[in-house]
DSSP file (Angstrom, degrees, kcal/mol; ACC not computed):
  #  RESIDUE AA STRUCTURE BP1 BP2  ACC     N-H-->O    O-->H-N    N-H-->O    O-->H-N    TCO  KAPPA ALPHA  PHI   PSI    X-CA   Y-CA   Z-CA
    1    1 A M     >        0   0    0      0, 0.0     4,-1.9     0, 0.0     5,-0.2   0.000 360.0 360.0 360.0 -44.5   33.9    5.5   11.8
    2    2 A L  H  >  +     0   0    0      1,-0.2     4,-2.0     2,-0.2     5,-0.2   0.908 360.0  51.9 -68.8 -41.2   31.3    8.1   12.5
    3    3 A I  H  > S+     0   0    0      1,-0.2     4,-2.2     2,-0.2    -1,-0.2   0.852 108.1  51.5 -57.3 -39.1   31.8    9.6    9.0
    4    4 A F  H  > S+     0   0    0      2,-0.2     4,-1.9     1,-0.2    -1,-0.2   0.831 110.2  48.6 -69.5 -32.7   31.3    6.3    7.4
    5    5 A C  H  X S+     0   0    0     -4,-1.9     4,-2.1     2,-0.2    -2,-0.2   0.880 111.5  50.0 -72.9 -35.8   28.0    5.7    9.4
    6    6 A L  H  X S+     0   0    0     -4,-2.0     4,-2.4     2,-0.2    -2,-0.2   0.928 110.8  49.7 -64.9 -46.7   26.7    9.2    8.4
    7    7 A M  H  X S+     0   0    0     -4,-2.2     4,-2.6     1,-0.2     5,-0.2   0.899 110.0  51.1 -60.1 -44.3   27.5    8.5    4.8
    8    8 A Q  H  X S+     0   0    0     -4,-1.9     4,-2.2     1,-0.2    -1,-0.2   0.905 110.6  49.3 -59.6 -42.2   25.7    5.1    4.9
    9    9 A K  H  X S+     0   0    0     -4,-2.1     4,-2.7     2,-0.2    -2,-0.2   0.906 110.2  49.1 -61.0 -43.2   22.7    6.8    6.4
   10   10 A L  H  X S+     0   0    0     -4,-2.4     4,-2.0     1,-0.2    -2,-0.2   0.927 113.6  47.3 -65.3 -42.7   22.6    9.5    3.8
   11   11 A V  H  X S+     0   0    0     -4,-2.6     4,-1.3     1,-0.2    -1,-0.2   0.919 111.8  50.5 -61.8 -43.2   22.9    6.9    1.0
   12   12 A A  H  X S+     0   0    0     -4,-2.2     4,-0.9    -5,-0.2     3,-0.5   0.935 110.1  49.2 -62.3 -45.3   20.2    4.7    2.5
   13   13 A Q  H >< S+     0   0    0     -4,-2.7     3,-0.6     1,-0.2    -1,-0.2   0.874 104.8  61.1 -65.0 -34.7   17.8    7.8    2.8
   14   14 A E  H 3< S+     0   0    0     -4,-2.0    -1,-0.2     1,-0.2    -2,-0.2   0.861 110.2  39.4 -52.3 -40.9   18.5    8.6   -0.8
   15   15 A F  H 3< S+     0   0    0     -4,-1.3     2,-0.2    -3,-0.5    -1,-0.2   0.460  93.1 106.2-100.8   0.8   17.1    5.3   -1.9
   16   16 A E  S << S-     0   0    0     -4,-0.9    42,-0.2    -3,-0.6     2,-0.1  -0.572  77.8-110.2 -74.1 139.6   14.2    5.1    0.5
   17   17 A A        -     0   0    0     -2,-0.2     2,-0.6    42,-0.1    42,-0.3  -0.433  32.4-126.2 -68.5 143.0   10.7    5.7   -0.8
   18   18 A R  E     -a   59   0A   0     40,-2.6    42,-2.1    -2,-0.1     2,-0.4  -0.791  16.2-133.3 -96.0 127.8    9.3    8.9    0.5
   19   19 A N  E     +a   60   0A   0     -2,-0.6     2,-0.3    40,-0.2    42,-0.2  -0.633  33.3 179.2 -75.8 131.8    5.9    8.6    2.3
   20   20 A I        -     0   0    0     40,-2.6    42,-0.4    -2,-0.4     2,-0.2  -0.924  18.4-140.3-132.5 162.3    3.6   11.3    1.0
   21   21 A T    >>  -     0   0    0     -2,-0.3     3,-1.1    40,-0.1     4,-0.5  -0.680  34.4-103.3-116.7 172.4    0.0   12.3    1.6
   22   22 A W  G >4 S+     0   0    0      1,-0.3     3,-1.2    -2,-0.2     4,-0.2   0.826 120.6  63.3 -65.3 -26.9   -2.7   13.5   -0.6
   23   23 A N  G >4 S+     0   0    0      1,-0.2     3,-1.3     2,-0.2    -1,-0.3   0.822  93.0  63.2 -66.2 -26.2   -2.1   17.0    0.7
   24   24 A D  G <4 S+     0   0    0     -3,-1.1     3,-0.4     1,-0.3    -1,-0.2   0.752 101.7  52.3 -68.7 -22.4    1.4   16.8   -0.9
   25   25 A L  G << S+     0   0    0     -3,-1.2    -1,-0.3    -4,-0.5    -2,-0.2   0.409  83.6  87.2 -96.1   4.3   -0.2   16.5   -4.3
   26   26 A K    <   +     0   0    0     -3,-1.3     2,-2.8    -4,-0.2    -1,-0.2   0.548  55.8  99.9 -80.5  -4.8   -2.5   19.6   -4.0
   27   27 A D        +     0   0    0     -3,-0.4    21,-3.3    -4,-0.2    24,-0.4  -0.428  66.2  99.1 -85.2  70.1    0.3   22.0   -5.4
   28   28 A V  E     -G   47   0B   0     -2,-2.8     2,-0.3    19,-0.2    19,-0.2  -0.989  55.1-157.1-153.3 146.3   -1.4   21.9   -8.9
   29   29 A R  E     -G   46   0B   0     17,-1.5    17,-2.7    -2,-0.3     2,-0.4  -0.920  14.0-143.5-126.9 154.0   -3.7   24.2  -10.8
   30   30 A F  E     -G   45   0B   0     -2,-0.3     2,-0.4    15,-0.2    13,-0.1  -0.934  11.7-170.5-123.9 139.5   -6.0   23.2  -13.6
   31   31 A K  E     -G   44   0B   0     13,-2.0    13,-2.3    -2,-0.4     2,-0.4  -0.990  25.3-122.9-131.3 130.4   -7.0   25.0  -16.8
   32   32 A K  E     +G   43   0B   0     -2,-0.4     2,-0.4    11,-0.2    11,-0.2  -0.562  38.2 171.2 -74.5 127.9   -9.6   23.9  -19.3
   33   33 A R  E     -G   42   0B   0      9,-2.9     9,-2.2    -2,-0.4     2,-0.3  -0.987  36.7-109.6-137.0 147.0   -8.4   23.5  -22.9
   34   34 A L  E     -G   41   0B   0     -2,-0.4     2,-0.8     7,-0.2     7,-0.3  -0.594  21.4-148.8 -74.5 129.4   -9.8   22.2  -25.9
   35   35 A N  E  >> -G   40   0B   0      5,-3.9     4,-2.4    -2,-0.3     5,-1.1  -0.873   9.9-163.5-100.3 104.6   -8.2   18.8  -27.1
   36   36 A I  T  45S+     0   0    0     -2,-0.8    -1,-0.2     1,-0.2     5,-0.0   0.837  85.1  56.9 -63.0 -35.8   -8.5   19.1  -30.9
   37   37 A E  T  45S+     0   0    0      1,-0.2    -1,-0.2    -3,-0.1    -2,-0.0   0.923 119.5  30.1 -60.3 -44.3   -7.9   15.4  -31.4
   38   38 A M  T  45S-     0   0    0     -3,-0.4    -2,-0.2     2,-0.2    -1,-0.2   0.599  99.4-132.0 -90.7 -15.2  -10.8   14.5  -29.2
   39   39 A G  T  <5S+     0   0    0     -4,-2.4     2,-0.3     1,-0.3    -3,-0.2   0.846  71.0 106.9  67.2  31.6  -12.9   17.6  -29.9
   40   40 A M  E   <S-G   35   0B   0     -5,-1.1    -5,-3.9    -7,-0.1     2,-0.3  -0.936  72.8-111.8-139.0 158.0  -13.5   18.0  -26.1
   41   41 A F  E     -G   34   0B   0     -2,-0.3     2,-0.3    -7,-0.3    -7,-0.2  -0.753  37.6-179.5 -87.5 140.6  -12.4   20.2  -23.3
   42   42 A F  E     -G   33   0B   0     -9,-2.2    -9,-2.9    -2,-0.3     2,-0.6  -0.908  33.9-107.6-133.8 158.0  -10.2   18.7  -20.6
   43   43 A L  E     -G   32   0B   0     -2,-0.3   -11,-0.2   -11,-0.2   -13,-0.0  -0.836  35.2-163.1 -83.1 113.9   -8.6   19.9  -17.5
   44   44 A Y  E     -G   31   0B   0    -13,-2.3   -13,-2.0    -2,-0.6     2,-0.1  -0.868  13.3-132.8-104.3 130.9   -4.8   20.2  -18.0
   45   45 A P  E     -G   30   0B   0      0, 0.0     2,-0.4     0, 0.0   -15,-0.2  -0.427  14.1-162.4 -81.6 152.8   -2.6   20.5  -15.0
   46   46 A T  E     -G   29   0B   0    -17,-2.7   -17,-1.5    -2,-0.1     2,-0.1  -0.918  27.8-143.4-124.3 104.4    0.3   23.0  -14.2
   47   47 A F  E     -G   28   0B   0     -2,-0.4   -19,-0.2   -19,-0.2   -21,-0.0  -0.436   9.6-132.9 -73.8 139.4    2.2   21.3  -11.5
   48   48 A G     >  -     0   0    0    -21,-3.3     4,-2.6    -2,-0.1     5,-0.2  -0.299  32.6 -92.3 -78.6 172.6    3.7   23.5   -8.7
   49   49 A P  H  > S+     0   0    0      0, 0.0     4,-2.0     0, 0.0     5,-0.1   0.851 121.8  53.9 -50.6 -45.9    7.2   23.3   -7.3
   50   50 A K  H  4 S+     0   0    0      1,-0.2     4,-0.4     2,-0.2   -22,-0.1   0.924 114.8  39.9 -63.8 -43.2    6.3   20.9   -4.5
   51   51 A V  H >> S+     0   0    0    -24,-0.4     3,-1.2     1,-0.2     4,-0.5   0.866 111.4  56.9 -76.6 -32.5    4.7   18.4   -6.7
   52   52 A T  H >< S+     0   0    0     -4,-2.6     3,-1.1     1,-0.3    -1,-0.2   0.858 100.0  60.6 -59.1 -36.5    7.4   18.8   -9.5
   53   53 A A  T 3< S+     0   0    0     -4,-2.0    -1,-0.3     1,-0.3    -2,-0.2   0.702 100.9  54.4 -66.0 -17.0   10.0   17.9   -7.0
   54   54 A L  T X4 S+     0   0    0     -3,-1.2     3,-2.5    -4,-0.4    64,-0.3   0.589  79.0 117.4 -89.7 -18.1    8.3   14.5   -6.5
   55   55 A N  T << S+     0   0    0     -3,-1.1    64,-0.2    -4,-0.5     3,-0.1  -0.298  87.9   6.3 -59.8 129.0    8.4   13.7  -10.3
   56   56 A G  T 3  S+     0   0    0     62,-4.1    -1,-0.3     1,-0.3     2,-0.3   0.485 102.8 126.3  80.2   0.8   10.5   10.5  -10.8
   57   57 A Q    <   -     0   0    0     -3,-2.5    61,-2.7    61,-0.3     2,-0.6  -0.618  67.2-114.4 -92.3 150.7   10.9    9.9   -7.1
   58   58 A E  E     + B   0 117A   0     -2,-0.3   -40,-2.6    59,-0.2     2,-0.3  -0.749  47.9 173.5 -82.8 125.5   10.0    6.7   -5.4
   59   59 A I  E     -aB  18 116A   0     57,-3.0    57,-1.9    -2,-0.6     2,-0.4  -0.780  32.0-139.5-128.6 168.7    7.1    7.3   -3.1
   60   60 A V  E     +aB  19 115A   0    -42,-2.1   -40,-2.6    -2,-0.3     2,-0.3  -1.000  25.0 178.4-128.2 130.5    4.5    5.5   -0.8
   61   61 A I  E     - B   0 114A   0     53,-2.4    53,-2.8    -2,-0.4     2,-0.4  -0.970  15.7-149.3-132.0 146.2    0.9    6.7   -0.9
   62   62 A K  E     + B   0 113A   0    -42,-0.4     2,-0.3    -2,-0.3    51,-0.2  -0.952  37.8 117.2-120.8 135.6   -2.1    5.3    1.1
   63   63 A G  E     - B   0 112A   0     49,-2.5    49,-2.2    -2,-0.4     2,-0.3  -0.965  60.2 -60.2-173.1-172.0   -5.7    5.4   -0.3
   64   64 A Y  E     -CB  77 111A   0     13,-2.8    13,-2.5    -2,-0.3     2,-0.4  -0.667  47.7-128.2 -89.2 142.4   -8.8    3.6   -1.5
   65   65 A T  E     -C   76   0A   0     45,-2.2    44,-3.3    -2,-0.3    45,-0.3  -0.761  25.6-176.2 -92.2 140.3   -8.5    1.2   -4.5
   66   66 A I  E     -C   75   0A   0      9,-2.3     9,-2.0    -2,-0.4     2,-0.2  -0.967  20.8-135.1-137.3 122.9  -10.9    1.7   -7.3
   67   67 A P  E     -C   74   0A   0      0, 0.0     7,-0.2     0, 0.0     3,-0.1  -0.509  17.0-174.5 -74.1 140.4  -11.2   -0.6  -10.4
   68   68 A I        -     0   0    0      5,-3.1     2,-0.3     1,-0.3     6,-0.2   0.780  62.9  -3.4-110.3 -35.8  -11.4    1.3  -13.7
   69   69 A D  S >  S-     0   0    0      4,-0.8     3,-0.9     1,-0.0     4,-0.3  -0.901  71.3 -99.1-148.9 177.9  -12.0   -1.5  -16.2
   70   70 A M  T 3  S+     0   0    0     -2,-0.3    -1,-0.0     1,-0.2     0, 0.0   0.585 109.2  73.9 -77.2 -11.1  -12.2   -5.3  -16.6
   71   71 A E  T 3  S-     0   0    0      2,-0.0    -1,-0.2     1,-0.0     0, 0.0   0.491 121.3 -95.5 -82.4  -3.7   -8.6   -5.5  -17.8
   72   72 A G    <   +     0   0    0     -3,-0.9     2,-0.6     1,-0.3    32,-0.3   0.734  68.5 155.5  96.6  27.1   -7.3   -4.9  -14.2
   73   73 A T        -     0   0    0     -4,-0.3    -5,-3.1    30,-0.1    -4,-0.8  -0.753  18.9-178.8 -81.2 121.8   -6.7   -1.1  -14.3
   74   74 A F  E     -CD  67  98A   0     -2,-0.6    24,-2.4    24,-0.6     2,-0.3  -0.850  18.6-161.7-123.4 158.2   -6.8    0.4  -10.9
   75   75 A V  E     -CD  66  97A   0     -9,-2.0    -9,-2.3    -2,-0.3     2,-0.5  -0.903  16.0-136.8-125.0 158.1   -6.5    3.8   -9.2
   76   76 A V  E     -CD  65  96A   0     20,-2.8    20,-2.2    -2,-0.3     2,-0.3  -0.984  29.2-162.4-115.7 134.7   -5.8    4.7   -5.6
   77   77 A S  E     -CD  64  95A   0    -13,-2.5   -13,-2.8    -2,-0.5    18,-0.2  -0.862  33.8-137.1-120.9 150.0   -7.8    7.5   -4.4
   78   78 A Q  S    S+     0   0    0     16,-3.0    17,-0.1    -2,-0.3    -1,-0.1   0.881  97.9  39.6 -64.9 -32.8   -7.9    9.9   -1.5
   79   79 A N  S    S-     0   0    0     15,-0.4   -15,-0.1     1,-0.1    -2,-0.1  -0.781  93.3 -97.8-118.7 154.1  -11.6    9.2   -1.2
   80   80 A P    >   -     0   0    0      0, 0.0     3,-2.1     0, 0.0     4,-0.4  -0.175  51.4 -91.1 -61.2 168.8  -13.9    6.2   -1.4
   81   81 A M  G >  S+     0   0    0      1,-0.3     3,-1.0     2,-0.2     6,-0.2   0.812 124.3  58.4 -49.6 -41.9  -15.7    5.5   -4.6
   82   82 A A  G 3  S+     0   0    0      1,-0.2    -1,-0.3     4,-0.1    -3,-0.0   0.667 117.5  33.1 -64.2 -20.5  -18.8    7.5   -3.7
   83   83 A M  G <  S+     0   0    0     -3,-2.1    -1,-0.2     5,-0.1    -2,-0.2   0.176  93.5 121.0-120.3  12.0  -16.7   10.6   -3.2
   84   84 A C  S X >S-     0   0    0     -3,-1.0     5,-1.9    -4,-0.4     3,-0.7  -0.151  77.3 -99.5 -78.2 174.2  -14.0   10.1   -5.9
   85   85 A F  G > 5S+     0   0    0      1,-0.2     3,-1.3     4,-0.2     5,-0.1   0.831 120.6  58.3 -59.4 -39.3  -13.1   12.4   -8.9
   86   86 A F  G 3 5S+     0   0    0      1,-0.3    -1,-0.2     2,-0.1    -4,-0.1   0.740 106.0  50.3 -68.7 -22.6  -15.0   10.2  -11.3
   87   87 A C  G < 5S-     0   0    0     -3,-0.7    -1,-0.3    -6,-0.2    -2,-0.2   0.479 118.9-110.9 -92.7  -1.0  -18.3   10.8   -9.3
   88   88 A G  T < 5S+     0   0    0     -3,-1.3    -3,-0.2    -4,-0.2    -2,-0.1   0.654  89.3 109.6  85.3  16.5  -17.7   14.6   -9.2
   89   89 A K  S   <S+     0   0    0     -5,-1.9     2,-0.3     2,-0.1    -4,-0.2   0.494  78.5  21.3-104.9  -0.3  -16.9   14.9   -5.5
   90   90 A A  S    S-     0   0    0     -6,-0.4    -2,-0.2    -5,-0.1    -6,-0.0  -0.926  82.3 -93.1-153.9 176.4  -13.2   15.7   -5.7
   91   91 A G    >   -     0   0    0     -2,-0.3     3,-2.1     1,-0.1    -6,-0.2  -0.460  40.5-102.3 -94.8 166.6  -10.6   17.1   -8.0
   92   92 A P  G >  S+     0   0    0      0, 0.0     3,-1.0     0, 0.0    38,-0.3   0.691 116.7  68.8 -61.1 -16.3   -8.2   15.2  -10.4
   93   93 A E  G 3  S+     0   0    0      1,-0.2   -68,-0.1    36,-0.1   -66,-0.1   0.560  85.7  71.1 -79.5  -4.7   -5.3   15.6   -7.9
   94   94 A S  G <  S+     0   0    0     -3,-2.1   -16,-3.0   -17,-0.1   -15,-0.4   0.294  93.9  62.0 -94.9  10.6   -7.2   13.2   -5.5
   95   95 A M  E <   -D   77   0A   0     -3,-1.0    35,-0.4   -18,-0.2     2,-0.4  -0.978  57.9-166.4-137.5 146.5   -6.5   10.1   -7.7
   96   96 A M  E     -D   76   0A   0    -20,-2.2   -20,-2.8    -2,-0.3     2,-0.3  -0.997  21.7-130.7-136.7 130.0   -3.3    8.3   -8.8
   97   97 A Q  E     -De  75 131A   0     33,-2.8    35,-3.8    -2,-0.4     2,-0.5  -0.575  23.5-140.6 -78.4 135.7   -3.3    5.7  -11.6
   98   98 A L  E     -De  74 132A   0    -24,-2.4   -24,-0.6    -2,-0.3     2,-0.5  -0.876  14.4-169.3-105.0 130.1   -1.4    2.4  -10.7
   99   99 A K  E     -     0   0A   0     33,-2.6    36,-2.6    -2,-0.5    35,-0.3  -0.954  10.9-169.8-117.4 110.9    0.8    0.6  -13.1
  100  100 A F  E     - e   0 135A   0     -2,-0.5    36,-0.1    34,-0.2     3,-0.1  -0.602  30.2-133.0 -97.6 157.4    1.8   -2.7  -11.9
  101  101 A N  S    S+     0   0    0     34,-0.6     2,-0.3    -2,-0.2    -1,-0.1   0.631  97.1  23.5 -83.2 -12.5    4.5   -5.1  -13.4
  102  102 A R  S    S-     0   0    0      0, 0.0    -1,-0.1     0, 0.0    -2,-0.0  -0.989 103.7 -78.0-146.7 158.9    1.9   -8.0  -13.1
  103  103 A K        -     0   0    0     -2,-0.3     2,-0.3    -3,-0.1   -31,-0.1  -0.202  48.8-172.7 -60.2 144.7   -1.8   -8.2  -12.9
  104  104 A Q        -     0   0    0    -32,-0.3     2,-0.4    -4,-0.1    -4,-0.0  -0.864  12.5-149.7-130.5 159.3   -3.4   -7.4   -9.5
  105  105 A H        +     0   0    0     -2,-0.3     2,-0.3   -38,-0.0   -31,-0.0  -0.994  20.0 165.0-137.9 134.5   -6.9   -7.6   -8.1
  106  106 A F        -     0   0    0     -2,-0.4     2,-0.3     4,-0.0     3,-0.1  -0.960  31.2-121.9-138.9 152.8   -8.4   -5.4   -5.5
  107  107 A K    >   -     0   0    0     -2,-0.3     3,-1.9     1,-0.1   -42,-0.3  -0.700  47.0 -81.2 -97.2 155.2  -12.0   -4.8   -4.4
  108  108 A T  T 3  S+     0   0    0     -2,-0.3   -42,-0.2     1,-0.3    -1,-0.1  -0.243 111.2   8.9 -48.7 124.3  -13.6   -1.4   -4.5
  109  109 A D  T 3  S+     0   0    0    -44,-3.3    -1,-0.3     1,-0.2   -43,-0.1   0.542  82.6 152.3  79.7   9.4  -12.7    0.8   -1.6
  110  110 A E    <   -     0   0    0     -3,-1.9   -45,-2.2   -45,-0.3     2,-0.6  -0.439  44.2-127.1 -62.1 146.7  -10.0   -1.4    0.0
  111  111 A I  E     +B   64   0A   0    -47,-0.2     2,-0.3    28,-0.1   -47,-0.2  -0.896  44.9 148.1-102.2 121.8   -7.5    0.6    1.9
  112  112 A H  E     -B   63   0A   0    -49,-2.2   -49,-2.5    -2,-0.6     2,-0.4  -0.970  41.1-128.2-144.2 159.5   -3.9    0.0    0.9
  113  113 A S  E     -B   62   0A   0     -2,-0.3    25,-2.8   -51,-0.2    26,-1.1  -0.894  26.6-164.5-107.6 144.6   -0.5    1.7    0.7
  114  114 A F  E     -BF  61 137A   0    -53,-2.8   -53,-2.4    -2,-0.4     2,-0.4  -0.915   7.2-155.1-128.2 152.2    1.5    1.4   -2.6
  115  115 A K  E     +BF  60 136A   0     21,-2.3    21,-2.3    -2,-0.3     2,-0.3  -0.951  37.0 108.2-124.8 145.2    5.1    2.1   -3.4
  116  116 A G  E     -B   59   0A   0    -57,-1.9   -57,-3.0    -2,-0.4     2,-0.6  -0.975  66.9 -57.8 170.7-171.2    6.4    3.0   -6.9
  117  117 A K  E     -BF  58 133A   0     16,-2.6    16,-3.1    -2,-0.3     2,-0.5  -0.797  49.0-131.6 -97.3 124.4    7.9    5.8   -9.0
  118  118 A L  E     - F   0 132A   0    -61,-2.7   -62,-4.1    -2,-0.6     2,-0.5  -0.585  22.7-173.3 -77.0 123.7    5.8    8.9   -9.4
  119  119 A R  E     - F   0 131A   0     12,-3.3    12,-2.0    -2,-0.5     2,-0.3  -0.957  15.5-142.2-119.6 126.4    5.3   10.1  -12.9
  120  120 A L  E     - F   0 130A   0     -2,-0.5    10,-0.2    10,-0.2     9,-0.1  -0.655  11.1-160.2 -84.1 137.5    3.5   13.5  -13.6
  121  121 A N        +     0   0    0      8,-3.2     6,-0.0    -2,-0.3    -2,-0.0  -0.892  17.6 169.3-121.1  97.9    1.3   13.5  -16.7
  122  122 A P  S    S+     0   0    0      0, 0.0    -1,-0.1     0, 0.0     7,-0.1   0.727  75.6  14.1 -80.9 -20.9    0.6   17.0  -17.9
  123  123 A D  S    S+     0   0    0    -79,-0.1     2,-1.0     1,-0.1     6,-0.1   0.543  85.6  99.9-143.1  -2.1   -0.9   16.2  -21.2
  124  124 A N    >   -     0   0    0      1,-0.1     3,-1.7     4,-0.1    -1,-0.1  -0.775  44.7-168.4 -90.4 102.3   -2.0   12.7  -22.0
  125  125 A V  T 3  S+     0   0    0     -2,-1.0    -1,-0.1     1,-0.3     4,-0.1   0.616  79.3  69.5 -69.9 -11.9   -5.7   12.8  -21.5
  126  126 A N  T 3  S+     0   0    0      2,-0.1     2,-0.3    -3,-0.0    -1,-0.3   0.493 103.5  44.4 -80.4  -5.7   -6.0    9.0  -21.7
  127  127 A E  S <  S-     0   0    0     -3,-1.7     2,-0.1    -6,-0.0     4,-0.1  -0.871  95.2 -97.1-132.0 163.8   -4.2    8.6  -18.4
  128  128 A L        -     0   0    0     -2,-0.3    -4,-0.1     2,-0.2    -2,-0.1  -0.385  34.0-109.5 -80.4 166.1   -4.5   10.4  -15.1
  129  129 A N  S    S+     0   0    0    -37,-0.2    -8,-3.2     1,-0.1     2,-0.5   0.811 107.2  47.9 -62.2 -34.8   -2.3   13.3  -14.0
  130  130 A Y  E    S- F   0 120A   0    -35,-0.4   -33,-2.8   -38,-0.3     2,-0.5  -0.947  70.9-177.9-111.6 125.0   -0.5   11.2  -11.3
  131  131 A I  E     -eF  97 119A   0    -12,-2.0   -12,-3.3    -2,-0.5     2,-0.8  -0.979  18.2-151.7-124.9 131.6    0.8    7.8  -12.3
  132  132 A L  E >   -eF  98 118A   0    -35,-3.8   -33,-2.6    -2,-0.5     3,-0.6  -0.884  22.0-160.9-103.7 104.7    2.5    5.4  -10.0
  133  133 A E  E 3  S+ F   0 117A   0    -16,-3.1   -16,-2.6    -2,-0.8     3,-0.1  -0.549  70.7  14.4 -87.5 152.9    4.9    3.2  -12.2
  134  134 A E  E 3  S-     0   0A   0    -35,-0.3    -1,-0.2   -18,-0.2   -34,-0.2   0.841  92.1-169.7  55.9  39.8    6.3   -0.1  -11.0
  135  135 A A  E <   -e  100   0A   0    -36,-2.6   -34,-0.6    -3,-0.6     2,-0.3  -0.223  11.5-173.6 -64.6 144.3    3.7    0.0   -8.3
  136  136 A T  E     - F   0 115A   0    -21,-2.3   -21,-2.3    -3,-0.1     2,-0.4  -0.970  28.2-113.6-136.3 151.2    3.8   -2.6   -5.4
  137  137 A L  E     - F   0 114A   0     -2,-0.3   -23,-0.2   -23,-0.2   -25,-0.0  -0.728  26.5-177.7 -86.0 138.0    1.4   -3.3   -2.7
  138  138 A I              0   0    0    -25,-2.8   -24,-0.2    -2,-0.4    -1,-0.2   0.764 360.0 360.0 -99.8 -46.9    2.9   -2.4    0.7
  139  139 A N              0   0    0    -26,-1.1   -25,-0.1     0, 0.0   -28,-0.1   0.329 360.0 360.0-160.8 360.0   -0.1   -3.5    2.9
């Protein structure tokens, strides 16, 4: 019976979302490269082993919500709007794009936790480097 209980616990842990912090996402370096299609320089990430291990994993992260456009695109940020990456006060590793299965609405700088599958984006300059797919609001 003890072995059965231990196996159940291991299986449950495998499917639980992992709570991460913004510090967990700092294992990344950026290099400026020319994007020929757009004719501009962009910062391209090289993810370290700690971040690479999170790719494809279900995670939970807490931060400030920031609307990006009128179509309902949101990011969650380590910092409030006045200190976010887009305002020049932080790095690209301090924001995560949220992709929901249905339209959501949040006010700027609301603090929430989100769960979803983390996808690393090393090369598509039209999206953020960290993307939370199938995102759901936790609180």
